[in-house]
N, C-alpha and C positions, 0 to 999 in steps of 0.2 A: 524226691520220690521215695516212698516207703518200700523197703525190700519185700520181695514176695514171701508169703507165708503159706505153708501147707498144713492144714489141720486134719488129722485122721481121727474119725470118730469110730469107736468100737464098742460093741455091746450086743446083747441079744436083740432079736426083732421085738419091737414093742418097748424098748428101753428109752425112747424119745430122742434117738440120734437125729432123725430127720426133722423133727419139730425144732430141736435146738439149732440145727444147721440153718433152717429156714429163718429163724429169729436172728441169727448172726448176719445172714445175707440181707435181711430187711433193714438192719441197723447200720450196715456198712455204707459208706459213701458210694454212689453209683459208679460201677466199673472197677471197684477195688477188690472185689471178692468174687470168686467163682465156686459154685457148688458142684462137686463131682461125686457120684456114688457108683457102686459096682454095677448096678443096673444101667445107670447112665453111661458108664464106660463101655458096656456091651453095645449100647446103641450108638454112642458117639465116637468111640475109639480114641479117647483123649489120654490113654494111659501113658504113652510116650511123653507127651507134654507135661503131665503131672510129675513123672519121674525125673524129667529134665529139670524142672523147677526145684525139686527136692535136692538135687545134686549141686545146684548153684551154691558157691561158698557163702554168699551173703543171704541166702534164703533161710527162713526159720521153719523148722518142722515141729509141730506140736501134736499132742494126742489128747483128745477129749474122751475120757474114759467113762463109759456108762455101765460097766460090769457090776456095779454095786446095786443096780436096780433089782429088786426082788423078782425071782422067777415067776411067782404068781401074778405080780403086777404086769410083767411083760405078756403073759398068757392072756390076762384080762384085756389089756389094751389091744392085743392082736385080734381078739374075739369081737371087738367093736368096729373093726375095719370092714369095708365092703368085702363081700365074699371073695371076689376076684383078687383082692389084695392080701388076704389072710395067708399067713405062713402055716399056722396050725400048731396046736398044743404039742403033738408028738415031735415035730421038727424042733420046736423051741426047747423042749425038755432034752432032746438028744444033743442039741448044740450046747446046752448048759452042762450036761454030763461029760461031754468031750472037751470043752474049752475053758470052762470056769471052775466047776466043782473039783477037779483033780488038783487045782492050784490054790485051794483054800479060798475060793471066791474072787480071786484076782487072775487076770490073764498073764501069761508069760510076757516078758519084755517085747516090745515091738521091734522086729528086724528092720533096720533102715540102711540105706546106702552108706558106704564108708565115708567118713568125714562129716556126716550130718549130725548136728546136735539135736537132741530130742528134749522138749520140755513138756511136762504134763500140764494140761490145761483143764482145771476142774470145770465141769459143765455149770452154767449159771441158770 
């Protein structure tokens, strides 16, 4: 049996995190991958389960980084969403200014539980 793997996607709204994650889920053998996002965690309360998996010594923790997607691309993609799902230009710009711009276009390293190895996974 393959060891569990936790892939954390990070980037601005509209950077294609959800699209990428859905593609990974569709390509994975049935029952081998679970998609969890912050909105889903609020609804399903799976955070404890996710953190437990991340702390297993045989689990792999990976990061799919979407921070290099241009700000204007993220804003344009967000504008194409249904109105109820839009984040809004102001919010995306604010997030960029607080979390990406100060670090030269890259986010600071991901904080992970002690003993967890992190591998960067480039989006495909």
